[in-house]
Backbone as a ProteinNet text record, in pm:
[ID]
protein_1_A
[PRIMARY]
MPLGLAALDDLFDAFEDLRDVLDGVDAAAIELASNRVSRAAASVRAIGAWRSEPAVIERLAVMVPLLDSARIRVKLLADHAQQRLAILAAHGAQTAPLTYGR
[TERTIARY]
85.8	0	89.4	65.3	144.6	130	236.9	239.4	122.9	89.6	-20.2	-152.5	-174.8	-300.8	-307.9	-195.3	-193.9	-226.2	-170.1	-198.2	-345	-401.9	-543.1	-632	-591.5	-667.6	-667.1	-552.1	-544.2	-636.5	-638.2	-724.8	-872.2	-906.4	-1043.8	-1084.5	-998.5	-1027	-1040.8	-955.4	-961.2	-1094.1	-1139.9	-1267.9	-1383.7	-1374.9	-1478.5	-1485.4	-1368.6	-1365.5	-1424.5	-1391.1	-1444.2	-1596.3	-1647.1	-1793.4	-1859	-1796	-1852.3	-1858.2	-1749.5	-1747.6	-1829.2	-1853.8	-1934.8	-2078.4	-2121.6	-2256.3	-2266.6	-2152	-2151.8	-2134.5	-2109.7	-2091.8	-1955.5	-1865.1	-1732.8	-1638	-1616.1	-1533	-1389.3	-1336.9	-1199.5	-1188.3	-1288.6	-1287.3	-1296.4	-1377.1	-1388.6	-1255.9	-1190.6	-1060.7	-956.2	-952.1	-856.9	-880.9	-1007.6	-1040.2	-1006.5	-1032.4	-999.1	-848.2	-772.3	-626.3	-577.4	-641.2	-603.3	-629.6	-743.1	-773.4	-667.4	-631.5	-531.7	-396.9	-354.2	-226.7	-232.7	-344.3	-359.2	-361.7	-428.5	-432.2	-293.9	-218.4	-81.8	5.9	-15.3	61.4	31.9	-95.3	-133.4	-71	-78.7	-19.4	131.7	197.4	343.3	391.7	310.7	351.8	363.2	266.2	268.4	227.2	222.5	187.2	41.2	-39.5	-182.4	-211.1	-115	-136.6	-113.9	-36.2	0.5	-28.7	-49.3	-69	-216.9	-249.9	-391.2	-470.1	-411.6	-484.2	-518.6	-427.5	-451.7	-560	-553.5	-654.6	-792.4	-799.6	-926.7	-979.3	-890.2	-931.1	-980.9	-915.4	-959.9	-1099.2	-1124.1	-1255.3	-1364.7	-1333.3	-1429.1	-1450.9	-1346.4	-1354	-1423.5	-1437	-1491.9	-1627.3	-1722	-1850.3	-1833.3	-1744.2	-1719.7	-1660.7	-1563.7	-1500.4	-1601.3	-1683.8	-1785.5	-1888.6	-1929.7	-2029.5	-1971.7	-1845.5	-1782.8	-1771.1	-1734.2	-1720.8	-1856	-1960	-2093.4	-2140.1	-2112.9	-2153.4	-2085	-1956.2	-1882.6	-1942.6	-1972.3	-2031.3	-2169.1	-2249.2	-2381.4	-2371.9	-2283.7	-2268.3	-2209.8	-2119.5	-2065.7	-2176.1	-2263.8	-2376.6	-2470.5	-2494.9	-2580.4	-2518.9	-2389.1	-2321	-2329.4	-2313.3	-2324.2	-2463.8	-2565.6	-2703.2	-2723.3	-2667.2	-2679.8	-2605.4	-2488.5	-2414.6	-2490.5	-2559.3	-2640.7	-2754.9	-2812.7	-2917.7	-2861.2	-2744	-2679.6	-2657	-2607.8	-2580.2	-2708.9	-2816.1	-2941.9	-3015.9	-3005.9	-3086.4	-3005.8	-2876.6	-2795.4	-2779.7	-2672.9	-2638.9	-2738.3	-2811.5	-2905.1	-3026.6	-3066.5	-3188.2	-3163.7	-3038	-3008.1	-2904.8	-2917.4	-2821	-2685	-2581.8	-2446.4	-2433.8	-2351.9	-2331.1	-2258.5	-2156.5	-2078.2	-2081.6	-2081.3	-2073.9	-1934.8	-1923.3	-1791.4	-1749.8
-118.4	0	123.5	216.6	339.1	415.2	485.5	559.8	657.9	722.9	818.9	755.1	632.3	564	526.4	487.3	454.6	578.8	692.9	818.1	855.6	833.4	862.7	770.5	644.7	551.9	599.9	648.4	703.1	824.5	910.2	1028.1	986.8	889	839.2	785.3	702.7	646.2	755.3	857.4	967.5	1042.2	1065.4	1132.3	1045.7	915.1	825.3	833	832.7	844.8	978	1084.9	1216.2	1217	1161.5	1156.3	1079.5	971.3	891.7	970.8	1039.9	1110.5	1239	1293.1	1415.3	1390.7	1266.2	1234	1230.9	1233.4	1228.4	1365.1	1365.3	1490.1	1495.8	1408	1402.7	1498.3	1613.8	1716.5	1667.5	1589.9	1539.5	1443.9	1358.4	1265.8	1341.8	1447.7	1528.9	1596.6	1647.1	1712	1613.1	1494.1	1391.9	1352.8	1331.8	1294	1407.9	1530.4	1645.8	1655.6	1631.9	1634.1	1522.4	1406.6	1296	1332.8	1396.7	1441.7	1541.1	1632.4	1733.5	1669.5	1573.4	1504.4	1424.2	1355.1	1274.4	1363.7	1477.3	1570.2	1626.1	1656	1705.6	1600	1474	1365.6	1356.3	1372.2	1367.2	1484.6	1602.9	1720.9	1705.8	1646.1	1632.8	1539.4	1442.6	1345.9	1413.3	1494.2	1564.5	1478.8	1348	1258.6	1271.3	1325.6	1335.2	1420.7	1500.2	1586.3	1515	1407.1	1346	1196.1	1130.4	985.2	953.8	890.4	867	791.2	691.5	614.7	701.6	791.1	880.6	982.2	1036	1131.6	1066	942.8	870.7	847.9	809.5	785.8	915.1	1025.5	1154.6	1190	1162.2	1191.2	1112.1	989.3	906.2	961.6	1020.3	1070.4	1205.3	1279.7	1415.4	1419.8	1330	1336.8	1319.3	1228.9	1209.5	1336.4	1394.3	1515.7	1629.3	1643.9	1749.6	1726.3	1600.2	1573.1	1601.3	1567.8	1596.2	1746.7	1820.3	1966.6	2029	1986.4	2040.5	2003.8	1880.5	1835.5	1916.1	1943.7	2023.3	2163.4	2223.5	2358	2356.9	2256.4	2245.3	2226.8	2138.4	2114.4	2235.7	2308.7	2430.3	2534.3	2544.7	2636.2	2594.2	2465.2	2413.5	2442.6	2420.6	2449.7	2598.5	2682.9	2827.7	2864.5	2802.8	2829.4	2786.4	2671.5	2623.3	2714.3	2762.3	2855.2	2986.8	3029.8	3150.7	3130.7	3011.6	2980.7	2988	2929.5	2934.9	3079.6	3160	3299.3	3375	3344.4	3415.7	3372	3245	3191.9	3146.2	3142.1	3095.3	2945.3	2896.7	2755	2668.5	2724.6	2643.3	2601.1	2680.5	2648.4	2587.8	2582.6	2527.6	2415.6	2308.5	2196.8	2237	2171.1	2197.1	2150.3	2218.4	2181	2048.2	2026.9	1903	1838.8	1706	1633.4	1642.4	1607.5	1610.2	1470.6
0	0	0	-90.8	-93.1	38.3	75.9	200.8	209.9	98.9	98.3	135	87.8	119.7	267.5	325.4	468.5	550.9	512.3	583	568	449.4	428.3	510.8	522.6	606.8	751.6	798.6	934.5	948.9	846.9	850.2	851.3	768.8	764.2	900.8	961.4	1093.9	1199.4	1190.4	1286.4	1274.9	1152.1	1133.6	1183	1161.7	1213.2	1365.4	1430.5	1576.4	1621.4	1549.7	1584.4	1572.4	1465	1447.5	1562	1606.5	1715.5	1846.4	1881	2009.8	2006.6	1888.5	1881.2	1925.9	1924.7	1970.5	2122.8	2190.2	2335.8	2397.9	2528.1	2602.2	2670.9	2631.2	2692.8	2620.3	2679.5	2616.7	2595.7	2689.7	2676.4	2557.2	2538.2	2424.2	2292.7	2289.3	2169.3	2138.3	2240.7	2220.7	2171.2	2229.7	2185.3	2039.9	2004.5	1866.6	1770.3	1810.8	1726.5	1704.3	1808.9	1796.3	1704.7	1712.5	1624.2	1478.4	1450.5	1314.3	1267.9	1354.8	1319.7	1285.7	1366.8	1340.5	1211.1	1189.1	1067.5	943.9	951.5	838	810	915.3	897.2	830.4	864.1	801.7	652.9	617.3	475.5	400.8	460.1	395	379.9	478.6	477	366.5	329.9	227.8	92.8	56.9	-70.6	-189.1	-172.5	-283.3	-322.2	-234.6	-262.2	-384.7	-425.2	-541.4	-673.3	-671.1	-798.8	-808.2	-698.6	-700.2	-725.4	-839.7	-875.4	-768.9	-705.3	-604	-483.3	-449	-335.2	-370.8	-490.5	-536	-536.2	-582.5	-584.5	-443.1	-352.5	-212.3	-148.1	-178.1	-126.3	-177.4	-304.4	-361.5	-290.3	-252	-179.6	-37.7	20.7	157.4	170.6	63.1	70.7	141.3	111.7	184.5	336	377.8	520.8	582.1	514.8	565.6	575.1	473.4	475.5	585.8	603.1	707.3	845.8	866.9	995.7	1017.3	913.8	924.4	958	890.3	915.6	1055.9	1096	1228.6	1338.2	1320.2	1418.7	1427.4	1313.1	1313.7	1380.9	1351.5	1410.9	1562.2	1605.5	1749	1820.2	1754.9	1814.2	1832.3	1733.6	1743.9	1856.8	1866.8	1974.1	2110.8	2122.9	2249.6	2282.7	2182.4	2203.8	2252.6	2196.7	2240.9	2386	2421	2559.4	2656	2613.8	2699.4	2715.9	2611.5	2620.9	2720.9	2721.6	2819.4	2960.3	2979.5	3111.7	3154.5	3063.4	3096.3	3128.6	3057.2	3076.5	3202.4	3238.3	3348	3468.4	3457	3568.9	3567.5	3624.8	3621.5	3699.6	3795.4	3873.5	3791.9	3693.4	3619.2	3482.4	3437.5	3304.8	3319.8	3242.8	3253.5	3198.7	3248.8	3198.6	3054.3	2977.4	2838	2827.3	2906.9	2903.2	3040.9	3041.8	3167	3226.8	3350.6	3416.4	3451
[MASK]
++++++++++++++++++++++++++++++++++++++++++++++++++++++++++++++++++++++++++++++++++++++++++++++++++++++

C-alpha cells in the first residue's frame, strides 16, 4: 500500500472516531479525537503525494462526503453548544443543565 493511502486511512479512521465522540458529552474525548484528526491531516499534507498519485486522489474523492459531514456536524454542534451557553448565561447555572458532563 502506498504511504499516501496509509496516511489517508489514518485520517479516515480519525474522522470516524471524531464523528462517534461528537454524539456524546465528553469534552476530553472530543478534544482527543480532534487532535487525532489534526495530526492525521498534517501527516497527509506532509507526504505531498496526494497531489500526484492517482490512487490517493481517488481515495480523497471518496472521503470528501465524510469530511464534509464531519465539518458540518462540528459547526452544528458548536452552534448548539453556544445556544446552551447563552441559556446558562441568561438563566444561571441552577436552572439550566451543563453543556458538558464532568
